[in-house]
N, C-alpha and C positions, 0 to 999 in steps of 0.2 A: 541595509537589510541582508542578513546572511543568505547564502545560496546552498541548496542541497541537491543531490542527485538521487532519485529513487532508482536503484539498480534492478531489483527484481522482487517478485512476490512468489512465495512457495506455499503450496497446499500440504499441510501435514495430515489433515483429515477433512474431507468435504462434508458439507451439510446434506447433500443429496446422494443417493446410491449411484446415480448415473452421471456423475460429475457436476460441479457447480459452474454456473455461467457468471463469472465475476467481473466486476469493474470497480474502479476507485474514484472517490469523490473527496474534494477539499473545499471547505466553506460553501457547501451546497451545490458545487459544480463538478460535473464529471471531468476527470483529468486523464483517465486511462481506461481502455485503449483508444487511441485516437482513430477516428474513421470506422470504428466497429462498435457494436452494442456491448460486447463482452468477449472474454476468452474463457474457454472451457478448461477447468483444472480438476485433477483427480489426485488421489493420495500420492505424495512424493513429487508431483509435477512442480517445476520451477519455471516461471514465465519471465523473460527479460522485459523490463519496463523502460529503462534509459530515459528518464524524464527529469529535466532540470527545473527547479522551482526557486523563486525568491520567497523567503519565509520569515516570519517573525522570530526574534530571539525568545527563548523560553519554551513553554509547553505548547505543543502543536498536536493536531489530530488529523489523520487521514482515515476516511471511512472505507470499509469494504462491503460491497453489495452483491447480492445474487439476483440476476435478471430472471423474471418469471414472465412467461408468455400470456398466461390466463389470469393470474392473480397479481396484486401489487408486488413490486420488487421488495426483497427482504434485505434490511440492513443487518448484516451478519455480525458486524463488530467494528471496532475502531483500533487503529494503531496510535497509541499515545507515546510521544517522544519529546525529549528536550533538546533544543538546538542552542548551543553556546558558541564560543569562539574557538573551540578546539577542533581542528580538522581531523578527519579520520572516518573509518568505516564503522557502521553500526548495524545491529539487527534488532527488531522490535516484534514481539509476539502480540497478536491482537487480543483485545479485551472483548469477550463474547457478550453480545447484547440480546440475541434472539433466544427466547425461552425454549428449552428442550432441543436446542441445536447441538450438533456434534462438530461444527466447523472449527477448524484451527488453522491459522495462517501465520506466516512470518514475512515481514517486510525487511528487505535489505537496502540500506541507504548510506549515504556519506555526506559529510559537510565539506563544502568547497573551501579551500584555502584562499581567503579574500586577498591577502597580500600578493600572492603569486598569480591569482586569476586562474588557477587550475585546481584540480582535485588533489587531495593530499597524496594519493598513491600513484599519480600519473607520472 
C-alpha cells in the first residue's frame, strides 16, 4: 500500500467570521490534530500537519470539518486526490459540501518513494 505524508492545510477563506475550528478525518476517523479537538484557522493561515498515512492506490478522500460547541460539527468539504506510484509533492483544493458556506481550504501532501523508503524530496 502506498504511503503519503500530509504536510499542511491552508485556509484560503474561512466559513466563520471569527476563524474556523478545523480538524481532518479519514474513513470516519479523526486523524488530525492529535491530542486536540481542532486548530483555529483564518484567511491565509497555514497549519503544519506532518502526518504519514498508508493509503489505497487510486482515488482517496480526506474530510475537513469545523468543530462547533453548541450545534453538531459541520463537514465543510473533502479533499479528493489520486494516489499512484509517482512520488512527489501535490496540492488539492477542497470540494465544498456545506450549502451557503464560504470555506475554501488547500491540502498539501506528497507520495512516499516506496523503493527508497523516503519521501521524494528528502
